[in-house]
Structure formats: structure tokens, C-alpha cells
N, C-alpha and C positions, 0 to 999 in steps of 0.2 A: 502493499499502498504506499502510494509516495502521500506528501503532503495536503495537498488539491482533498483528495477521496478522504483523508482524516478530518480536515476541517467541515466537511460535507458531513462526515457523518454527524462530529458532535454538534452540527446545527442541530443534525433532526433530534440526537438524543434532546438538548434542551427544549425542543421543540416539543418529544415528547414529555419531557417534565414537566412544560407548563398546561399541558392537556390533564395530568394526573393530579393538578390541584384544581381543576374546575369538578361542581358537582357533588351533593353530599353521596348518590351511589358507588364513589369509586373513593372515598376516602376512605384510607387505612387500606389502601390496597400495597402490595407488594411487602419489604420486609421493613420493620424499624428505619434501620441506620443507612438502607439502599446499599449493603452488601453484597446483593444479586448482579451489581452495576460492576463492583470491584473483583467478585469473581470472574465476569465474562471480560472485564478485561485483563485479567491475569489469563485466561484462557488466549485470549488473543494477541499476547503478549510474547515476548522470547522464548520461554520455554516450554508454550504447549507448539500454538497452531504458527507463530512467529509471522503473523498478518500485519502486528505494531511494533518495530524493533525498537529499542531503545536509543539508537541513533534519532528516530523521527522524533520520538519523544520528546530528548532534549530540544529539539526544534519549536518545540511549543512553549518550552519555560516561561516565556514572558507572559502566554495568555494564561498559564498554568498559576505563575505567581499574582494575575492580577485577579484571577478567580476566588484563588483562596484566599486575596484578602479584601475582595465584598464578600466571601462569606463569614469571615473575623470582622469584617463591618456589620454586617446585619445581627450577627450576635451580640456584639456591643451594644446598639439601639434599643438590641431587645432585651438586655442584660438584669435590669432591675425591675422588668415588670412580665408578667404574664397576661397579654391581652390590654385590657386596661385596669386590673390590678394590680396591684403596686407587689409587689416582695416584701414582707416582715423585716425590718434590720434582723432581728434574732435567726429568721430560717437565712439570711446572705451572713450570716456571723458560721452557722451551723456547717452550711455548703463550704464554705472557704476552712473550714476546721478541718470536717472531713478529707477535702482535697490535699490536703495539706500534709493530715495522715497517712494519706496511703500514698503522695509524695514522697517522705521521707523514710517510712518503712519500703516501699518495694526499691528505693535507691539503694538502701542498707543494704537491703539482702543483696541485690546484683552484686555491689561491690565488694561487698565480703567474699560472698561466694570467687568472683572473679579474679581475687587474690591470690588464688590455687592454679592460676594459671598464667602463661608469660604474657599476659596486657601492658602496658604504661601506667602510669597514674593518672595521667591525661586522657587517655584512649578511656579507659577503665571509668573513669569520674564523669567523662562525655556520654557514654553508654547508660550509666546508671542513672544518673540526672533525665538522659531522654524518656529513658521508660518508665523512668516515675513520672514525670510532668505528663506521658501519652496515657499512665495507670488512672491517673486524678479524673480524667473527663468521664463523664458519664451523659448521656444523652438524652434530651428532653423527648426524641421523637418515639423514644421507647415506651416513655409515659403514653401520648397520645394516641401511638397507635393503640394501644391495649384499650384505651378509653373508647376509639373508634370501633373496634370490633365489638364492644362488650358492653358501651352504653354506658360506662363508669361513670361517678360520679361522688363530690363527697371530701372531706378534710384529707384523709391517707391520699387518695389522691392527688390532691393540690398540695400536700405536702412531700410526695415524692417529685411531683413535677417543679415544687421550687429547688430542690436541694439536687436536680439535676441541669437545672437549668444556672445556680448559683456555683457550677462545679467550674466552668468555664476560666473565670478571672485568672487564680494560680498556673495553669498549664501554659496560658496565650502570653502573660507575661513571665513566665519566667525561661518562655522560648528564646528569649530577648538572650539570654546567660548563652546559650547555643548557638545562634547566630554569631554573638560575638566571637566566640572563639575562632569560628574560623571566617575572618571578615574576610573579606575581596582587596588587593591593594590598594584601593585608593585610601584607606581604614584603616589598614595596617599597623600604621607607625602612630596612631590615635591610641591614649588612655583607655582601659577595658572599661573604666565608667563610662565615659562617653559614647562609647561604644553600644554599651548597656544600654544608656540613657538618652542619645538622641530620637532612635524610633518614639519613645513616648513622649519626649517634648515634642517632636511633631506631631503628633499627635492632636496632641492639647495644643498648640498654636494651630493647628488649621480646625480645627475643632471650634476654637473660639470666633476665628475671622470666621466661618461657615455659619455662625450663628449670629452672627453682624449682618450679615451677606441677605440671610434669610428674611428677615425684618420681621415688621408686627404685621404682614400680611402674607402666608403662602401661596403663591401663582405655582401651580403642578408642575408646568411646562420649564419655566425658568427654573425650578427646584430642581428636576432632574438634570438640566445643566450643569448647576452648583453641585449638587454631589457626585455626579461622573469626576467633573473635572476636579475636583479636589479629589477623591479616591486617586485618582489616577496621578494627580502629582506626589501623593503623600508615596503610593504604590510604585510608583517610578523615580522617586528621589532611594525611597531602601533599596530595591533593586539595583540601581546602579552601582550603591556603595556594599551593597552585599548584605544588609541589616538586616534588619526582621520590619517586614512590610507587614506583617500580621499582627505584633504588636500595636505598631504605629495608625493601623486601619481601626481594630479594636477599640482603641481608647478614641480614635476621632468619633468613633458609635456611638460610646460611652457618652461622649461630652454631647453628644448632641440630644441623649436621652434626658440633658436637662431645658431644654426647649421648650417654652409654652405650644410649638405643633408638633410634639414630638408623638400624639397619634396620627396624624398626616402622614408623617413619614415612615411611622412601622407600616403603615396602612400600603404607602406606595413601594417600601422595599420588601415585606414580606414574602409577596408571591413571585419576588426573583431567586429565591433559596431556591428550590426544587433544579426551575432552569438550569442554573448554575452549578448545581451539587453531583448532578448526573455526569455530565461529561469529567468533569474531577473524577470522580469515582473511576470512570472509566480508565482514562491516562495512568492514576492513581496503579491501579491495575495491575497496568502493562508496562509501572515500571517495579514492581512488586522482584525482590533478584532473593531465589530461594538457593542459591550456590553460594554461601557465604560459610567461613571458616569452624568445622564442628566445637570450637571453643564457644564462639558465637552464640550458636544455637541451642547451643545447652543452656546457656545463660536466659537466653529469650524464653527458654520451656522456663526456668526459675521464675523467672518473672512473669510470666504466665499464672503462674502458681500461687505465686507471692500476692501479684492482684486477686484474686479469688478469697485465699485466706484474711487479708485486710481489707476488701470489701466488706466480708461477713463479719469481721469481726470488729473494725470501727464501725461499719453501718448499722448493726444491731446496738451497738452503746448507743449511739445517737440517738437514733430513730427512737428507743426506748421511754426517750422526757415524752414523748407525743403519746407512744405506743404500748397500750400496759401488757397485751399478750405476747410473753417471751417467743412464743414460737412465730409470729405474725413481724413482728421486729426481725427477728433472723432471716425469715424467707424475704425484707424486703432489703437486707443487705445483699443477699443471693443476688437479688434481682438488679443492683446498681452494675455488675458487670459489662454492661451494655454501654458501648462508646460510639463517637457518631463524627459531625463534621469536625469539633475542635481537633481530635485524635488525627483525623484524616489532615487537616490544613498545617497540623505540627508536623508533621511525618515527612509528610511530602515535601513542605520546604524546605526540612531539612537533608533531606536526601538530596534533592536536586543545588541544594547550595554547596553540602563535601563531598559529594559524589565519589563518598569510599564505603567501607565495607559495613562501618559503624553507622554510616547515616540508612542506609538501603534495609540494616538490620532496625531499625526505627522503622522504616516502613513496611517490612515483614512482622513486627509485633503488633502494630496497628492492626493488618488484614491479620493475625490473628485472634487478638482481643474483638474484634469486630464479628470476628464468626460465632467462636465460642460465647459472645453476649446473644448474640440473636439464638442461639439455643438452650440458654438458658434463662436468659432475661426478662423476654417478657412469658414465658411459663410461671417462674416465678412470681411476676407481677400480679398476673392476672388470677392466681391462687391466692395472692395476699387479699385483694379486692374483691372476692368471692367471701374472704375468710371475714371480712367487718363489712358484709352484704353493701357493698358500694356497686355492684353491678345490676344493670335493669332485670338481666334476665331476656333482654330483647334488643336484639345485634341491630333492629333497625329504628328502634324508638328516638325519640330527638332528642338531643344530648343538649345538653346547656350551654352557656354559653362560654363556661369555663374550659371545654373541651375541644367546643369548633376550631379550626385553624386559627393563626391569627387576621390573617386579611379578614378572614370573616368576624372576628370578637369585636374587630377596631371598627368596623362597618357601626357597631351596638356605641359605639363610644358616648360618655356623657359631653355634655355643652359646653364651654368655656366658662 
């Protein structure tokens, strides 16, 4: 396949993604995190049919960088709320505490087990931090998918959804450390702290400028031009410097979430997630490399087991504050194995930037966690919601506002 045909295929997949968002009849279609498109990309990649080789994928790296940045921007602008419901500060703190515990735990296990092999301290630290950050991600799509399938609603459904959404902050900000370790020649001479801080400061600065440009009245056509232009500027600057466009655009989106036009902006941006995500998953799957050193593969297996164990342990301990039933709390911990958009954008960005066995290992780890999460997470979550009587028992029942796709929730937003 040449670049032209691949581009046509990506546009077709993006169109498919936009179709899947329309109509209540097919909501909940597919797998929660879209990992089937990751598998399709792997099958079309170098290890199976070799339809999409790695050199061809490398030609699309600027497109991938912009796509991943846009997804990060989408996560940032939605981080503090679900539809028109603001996430409580206590749940923000608990969600980030859970992410921190999982990151530190998985990273520590991988680092100490890896000392038995002949890794350098820098390489081992890079791998340990990378898998720790990816392990901290818990996709919000899993909760919505189960809710769409089962017609679930209630406090436990909202709790697990809020914790999943709050899990994005630490992995995205932590990824700036990984990007700063492998900078381009343009910024290699700059202090490490500046390489970490520049994407964050750029996101804050451009977000502030964008708030001023949007003004008092939101005009949709003008706003699209401002949003796309600002995001392209941030992503292009970071891509040229070899720094984290993911963190920069996330911060930009987070700043915009404080705008008085935030509901309108979210309603504009929410429908774009799926059309961008599906082509990115296909390219990420085609980039997965399983031909890694046996020591690296063993550490990835250790990291998967560590994530499962720590998710169950820490998730159950934190959820027990809200759920009295110990068995239900344990199942909620297991259901948090699912991962999605945040893991994909981090691992794909690092793999493209480092172009090394360790970078490819992070992408393979993400793929393994996504597939394992699909097998475990939704089933356990459905069991939990059934246990606490939050499943209506009628898949075709009308869902509450809190379970509808975000673009539909925002149509029901309150007045100013």
C-alpha cells in the first residue's frame, strides 16, 4: 500500500467513526476502547499481512502527532465535568490518588524486577515510568459502553465514571518527562526542567490567549478557526522541538474548560473524538512491534500482572469509602483494568519519538492492557452494576442524561 491509498483508508475510517456516533440505535456498538481497530491495524501491519509497513506509518507521523494532540485537547476540555455535571473535588482527588498509587506501584515493581537484567539505570527508569503512567489510565468509555448496553444509572455508575475520567491527568502530565528524556537536537542543550515545563507553559499561554479571542459571544464558524489554528500552533511547535504536544494540548483544553462558553465548546468538539480516534488506533496497531528482546517482553508481562494486582488492591480500598459491600468494591477494582485513549496517545507518541525497543515496548504494553481490559473490565463492571441494582434490565430503555454521549448531554445544558 502506498501513502495515497492509506490516506484514503484513514479518511474512510474517520467517516465510519462519525457514522457510529449518530443515532441511539447503535450507541454501545463495538468494543469500549475501540481495540478492534488496534487489532485490525496489527493484522495489516508488518507482522501479518504487511499491507502497512513501518516506513509508511513513519511518513504519517505529523498526522499522528496532530491526531493524538487533538484527542488530548478533547480529554482536557472535558476533564472537569461529565456532560453538564461538574466532577466533585473529592472525586478528583481520589481519582488522581488512585492514578498516583498505580503509577508508583507498577513502576517500582518493573524497576526492581528489571535490576536482575542487564539494563542501564536510565533505560530501566524510562521503561518503568512509561508502563507506570500507562497503567494509571482507566478509560471512561468502558463505563459509558456498559451503561449503553445495560441501561445503567445511579451513584455507583457515576462514581466509576468520574474516577475513570480523573485518571487522565497524571499520565498525560507525566509523559512530559518521557518526552524530555529523548528530545530533538533543537532543545537537547536546554535544562531538563525547561524541556518539561515548556509544553505546559505553552498550553497555559495559548489557552489564555484563546479565552480572550473567543470573547463574550461564541460564533461557531469563527470558533472552529480559532480552535484548530491554536491547536495546530501548539502541536507544531512541540513536534518541531521533539517535546510533548500531548501535555501542551491537554493543558490548553483544561484552560478552556473554565470559559463561560465551555458547554458550547464541548458540544462542538465531542463529536470529533471517534472520527479521529479510529484512524489513530489503526496506525497504532500497525506500529506495534512484538519482536523485542526477551527481557523486555518478560518485564512487560510483569507490568501487566502488577497493574491487575494494584488496580484491584488500590481500587477496592478507595471505592470502599463509597461502597459498603467488600465484594462489590473488589469487583470495581478489577473493572478498572480497562484503558483507552490516554494510553494510546502516550505510547504512540513516545514510540514515534524514541524509535527504540523501549518506545516500542510501551506501545506493545498498551495493546496488551487494552485487550486484557476488554476481556475483564466491562464484564466485571456489569456484574457490579447488577449487584447494586443500577441496571434497568431493559437494554432499549431510555437512558438518563448522565449516560448519553457527551455531545447529546450538552444539548441539554442549562442556560447561562
